[in-house]
Structures are given as structure tokens and as C-alpha cells.
N, C-alpha and C positions, 0 to 999 in steps of 0.2 A: 336592390335588384332581385336577390334571392327570395325575399319576403313576398314580392309581387308574384313571382313564379309559383311559390308555395300556395298563395291564396288562389291562383288560377287553377292549379291542380286540385285543390280541395273543392272548389266550386264545380269543376267538371265531374269529380267523383260523386258528389252529392246529387248532381242533376241526373246522373244515370243510375242512381241507387234504386234498388228494388226491381230492376229490369233484368231479364235473362241476359247472359253474356252475349253481346252482339257487337259488331264493329260499328263505328260511327257512320252515319249516312253520308253519301256523296253530297256535298253542298259547297256553296261559295258565299262568303259574308263580306259585306262592306260596312265599316263603322266610321262615323265621325263623332268625335268627343270634344267637349269644351268645358274647361274649369275656369271660373272667374270669381275671384274673391281674395281679400286680404292683400290687394296690390299685385296679385299674380294672375296671369292669364296663360293657360296651357290648352292648346288645341291641335288637332291633326287627324289624319285618316289612318285606317287600318284595313288591310285586305287579307282574308284567310280563305284557303281552298283545301278541301278534303276530297280524297279519291281512293276508292277501294281497288285493290288489285287481286283478283281471285276471291276466294271465300275466306281467306285467313289474314290478309294484310290490308292495312289502310294507311295512307300517307297524308300528312298535313303540312302546309307551308303558310307562313304568316309574315307580312311586312307591316311595320308600325312606325309612324312618325309623330314626334312631339315638337311643337314650336312653343318655346317658353319665353314669356316677357315678364320680368320680375322687377317690381318696385315695392317689395314686401317690407314689413316693419324691420326685419333684420337688415335688409339692404339699405334702406333710406337713412338709417341711423348711423351706419358705419362705412358705407360704400356708395357706388353709383348704380342706378338701374341698369339692367343688362338684358340682352336677347340671346337665346340659346336654341340650338336644334339638336334633338336626340333621334337617332335612327336605330330601330331594332328589327331584326329578322329572326325567324325561328323555323326549324324543320323537325318533324317528328313522325313516328310510325307506331301503329298498334298492331299487335299480333294476337290472334284469337286461336286458342286450342282447347276444345271442349268448353268447360265453364271457367277457363282462365284467360284473362286478357293482360298482356304485357305491353307496356308503353315506354318508348324512349324518345326524349326530346332534347334538342340543343337550341339555346337562345344566345344571341350575340347582340349587345347594345353598345353603341358608340356615340360619344359626344366629345366636345373639344377638350374637356378636362376629366373625363371618366370613361373607361372602357370596362365592359363586363362580359363574361362568357360563363354560361351555366349549362351543365349536363343534368338531366333529370330522368329518373327511372321509377316506374311504378308497376306493381303487380296486383291484380284484382281477381279474387276467386269467389265463386258462388257456391253455397252449401245448402243442404236441407231443402231440396226442391226449389232452389233459387229464392228462398225466403230470407237468407242471410248472405251478406256480401262483406268480405274482409279485404281491405286494400292496404298495401304497404308502399311507401314512397321514400325516395332518397334523392337529394339534389346536391350538387357540388358546384360552387361558384368561385371563380377567380377574377378579381377586380384590380384595376390599376387606377389609383387616384392621382390626378395631376392638378396643375394650376394654369389657367389661361394666360396669366401674366408672368409666368416663370417656366420656361421650357425645360429647365433642369430638374424641376420638382417632380418626383415620381415615388409613390408609396403603394405597397401591395396590401390587399385585404382578401382573406380567404373565408368563405362562408359554407357551411354544410347544414342541410335540413334533413331531419328524420321524421317520418309521419306514419301513423297507423289510424285506420278508421274502420268502424263496424256499422253496417247498415242493416236494419232489421225490419221486416214487414210484420207488424204485430197483429193487425186485423186487415180486412179487405179495404178499410178506409184510413188506417193509421200506419205511417212509416216513420221510423226514427233513425238517427245517425249519431254516433259517438266518435269523436276524433281527438287525437292527441298529437302534438307537434313539438319537436325540439329543434332549435336553431342555435348553432355555435358560430361565432365570428372571431377572427383573429387577425391582427395587423393594425392598419391605420383606420380607425373607426370614426374620427371626428371630421368636421368640415374644414378644409385648409383655409377658407376665407373668413370663417366666423371667429368673433372675438368675445371675450367676457369683459365686464367692466368692474372696476374696483374703486373704492372711495379714495379720493386724492384732493386734499385741502389746497394744494398748489394749483389746481386746475380751476378755470372760471366756471366750468360746469359742475364742479364738485366731485368729478370722477374722471378716470382715464381708462384706456383699453389695453388689453394684452391678449395674445392668442389663446384660444381654448386648448385644453389638454385632457383627453379622454384616456381611460384604461385601454390597453391593447387587446383585451379579450372581453367577450360577452356571451352569455348563454341564456336563452329564454325558453320558457315552456308555456304551452297554451293547451287548454282543455276545453272542448266545445261539445255541446249537445243540441241537436236540432230535431224537431218533430213537425210533421205535416199531416193534417187531417183533411180528408176529402169529404165534402158535404154532399147530401143527396142530390142537390141541383147542380152538380158538376163544379161547384166552386170549391175553394180550399182555404184553410187558415194554416199559418205557419208561425212557429215560435222558435227562438234560438237564444242560447246563452253561451258566453265564452269568458273563460278566466285566463288571465295572462300574468306571468311573473318573470322576472329576470334577475341576473346577478348585479344589476345596477340599482336594485331596490325599487324598481317600478312594479306596481301591482295594478292591474286593470280589470274592470268588469264591463262586459258589453251584453246588452239584451236587445232583442228586436222582435217585433210582432208584425206579421203581414197577412194580407187577404188578397185572393185572386178570384176573379169573377169572369167567366166566359159568357159571351152573348153573340149568337150567330157566328160570324167570322172574326169577331173581336175577342180579345182577352184584356181585361183591365186589372191592374193590381196596384196595391199601395202598401207601404211599409214604413214603420217608425223604428228608428235605431237610437239607443241611448248608450253612451260610453263615458266611463269615469275612470281616472287613473291618478295614482300618486306620482310624485316627482322622483327623479334620480337622486341618489345620495350625494352626488357632487354638483348638483345644479344650484345656482344662486343667481338672482337677478342683480345683486350688488355685493361683491365680496368686500370684506373690511379693509383689505390692503392687497398689494401686488403679491402674487404667488402665495396666497393665504393658505391654500390646501394643495395636496399632491395632485389631485385631478380637479379640473374646473370646466364647467359647461354652462352656457346660457342659451341653448337652443330651446325655443318655446315648447317644442314637442316633448321635452324632457321635464317640464314643470308639471305641477298639479294642474289638471285640466278636466273639463267635461264637454262633451259634444252631443248635439241632437241632430239627427238627419231624418228628413221626411222625403220619401221617394214616391213618385207617381209615374206609372208606366202604362202604355197602351200598345197593343200589337194587333195587326190586321193581316189575315191570311188570304191570298189570292192565287189564281191559277192552280187550284187544288184538283189535280188530275193524276191518279195513281199510274195511269198508262204512260203519261208524259205528254205535255202540251207540245204539239207539233213534233212529237217524237223525241223531245229532249227534256224540257223543263217539266218536273212533276208538281212542284209547289213553290210558292214564293210568300214571303212575309216582310212586312215593314214594321219596325218598332221605334218608339220614341219614349225616352224617360227623362225625368227632371228630378234631381236631388237638391233639396234645400238644406244647407248645412249651417249650423251656428256652433261656434266654439268659444268657450270662456276659459281663459288662462288665469289660475288663481295665484300665481307667483311671478309671472312674467309681466313687467310693467311697460306701458306705452311712453317711450321717451320723447315722442313728438308733441306731447302735451305741454312741454315747457315748464312743468312743475319742478320743485326742488328735488335733488337726488334722493331716492328712496321714498318719495311721496307721490310719485306719478300714479295715475289710475292703472288698474290691471287691464291688460289688453284683451280684446275680444274681436272676432271677425265673423262675417257672414259670407257665404260662398254659394254659387249655383253650379251644378254639374249637369250638362246636357249631353245625351247620347242619342244618335239616330242610327238605326241598325237595319240594313237591308240584306235579306237572305234568300238564296235560291237553292232548291233541291233538284238534283238531276239524275 
């Protein structure tokens, strides 16, 4: 939950980087998203409304729904497919004073076996004739983990995020951003449903299962750099690199390269993103025996893995009237994007293959992410 909010705050800060300190424009957004891949389908709507009050305050509210249907490799090998609904709402405000923008946000997310609430605060300051922007952020999340099949099961998890970013306009065509983020987590960090497997000669499969067990603390650090260069014909190229490491011995590298091209009322863009990471120190696809180590995990996202994502996006602007169409709407836009994701797991094996224990092929998946975005400025 907190990581998702942190990513959102980072994207918002970068999208506004290089501009004079101003409040967000009055607008309403409607989003439909769909994730389909690896036996998991997630879809739902999101509605967001922003409104200025006077010259110094702006308020924002958001309502977000996820409908999850899962028959993923984790589920079909140890449990039954399930359907889930997650509802999230958030409220926030921005306060502008001179070249300083202060933002406060609250997010609440509820599902049948997981409740999360997060407060986030950020401060952004422009320097040197608004060529340099420094932003600081902090988020505090309190989460309660439950089990849908056990009403008495309840575990707490506390997460905190600290972030700093520096955005610099180097030339009239080049803007760069450097950001650093630390996330600390404490409490129940594993999945109450997930199990690990261990070699068992007494089992017909050659292995048996037991609950996973994670450390109760985790600290991660991420350093990213992003550059965007505006070409003479109004197009732009963008490059980004991110390095990630944590106390579970995961080390990740992410690079992306994108291109944006406007044409009349259209904006077309494409991006390629490559990610590679090492596995957690306590991950194993097949442990040699029961309780073989102090900590045990078999979540595929903790294994050695690499992913490739190709994104295609198009936006169209209509009702472009600075005065206000019929005295109300100033502008509208509709956007659609498609992400094609492939993921290869270098240690996590596909148990559905029926091969002998420890000889199964490594698992891989393909997924599509579709987003349709409708915005109105008023």
C-alpha cells in the first residue's frame, strides 16, 4: 500500500517539475484499468476531482475500486481460485505560499482481509529563478492483515517512507530529476495464505508444504535519475534509471526509454522498461527439509527475475476553450494506454508441469495492462 502511494507521489512531483510553483488545475478524471495475466484479472474504475479554493488552496478527492479474480500459479498449486474486491478512497490538499507548495494526503484502503490507512506529507520549494525544485516527502502507513477463513487472525504492519527529490532545468530543452527514497516496514510482512515447499520422501509428490515465515523488519533504499529532452519539433525523449536494494538482499536495476510525439490535437508516446533483480536471501523454490532455515519464503516476486514492459499510449484533446465551453468546461482529453509485460522467474518453478520435484521448468508470465483515462478541466 505505502509503496503504491510513494510511487504516485513521485510521479506527481516529476510531472510538475520545472514549472513555477502553482496549484493544480481544477479538473475531474475518470479512469478504467484492466490487468490480465498469469491467471490474475484486476479491473475497476477510479474517479478523481480537484478544486481550488481561493488563490492558495486546492483540494482533491479520489475513489478507486479493484475487482480481483485470481487463479495464479501461487493459488492453483496450494489453494482454490478466489474473487476479491478492494475499495480505496483518498482526500488531499495543496497549500501554496510564494514558491513553496505543501501537500497533505490521507488514503484508506479496505478489503476482506487487509485494511490500510496512510498519511502522506510533502513540501516542494523552487529556487534560483524556478530553475531548481527540491521536494521532501514522508508517508506513514498503518496496516492490519487478516485471513478471510479465520476471523480471529489479525496482525499489524507499520510502514514509513522518506523521500527527497531535486529537479533541475539545465537548458531550455533539458530537464533532469534525481530522487532518493527509503522505506521501512515492521510487523507481519508475509502473506498469511502463502506456503513454502520442502523435500519430503514420504509424499507422493516428493515434497510437502508449510507456512512461509519472513523477518519482521525490512528497509529498502531506491535511487533514481530521470532526464527529459525536448526536441525542436515539440517531441521529447525521456530516459530513466533506478537502483533498488534492501535488507533482504534484493538488488534491482530498472532502465526505461521513452518517446513522445504531438500531432495536432493528439499526443502519441511509447516506452520500453527493463527490470532485473536478485532474489531474497531466504527465498527457495524447494527447501531441503521442514523448517530448514530461520526464515522461509517462496513468493515468486522475491526470486531472481527479469521483466520487460512495452507501453503504447495515445491522448486526444477536445473542447480546448480557455474561456470555458458553455461557461464551464475549458478542456477535455481522452487517453488510452496498453502495457505489454513479460516476466521471467529464474528460481521459481512451475509446479503445474507435472515434472519431478526440483526439475520443473522455471515459471514465466505474460500480462496486458489497459488504461482508459477521461479528463475535464473546468
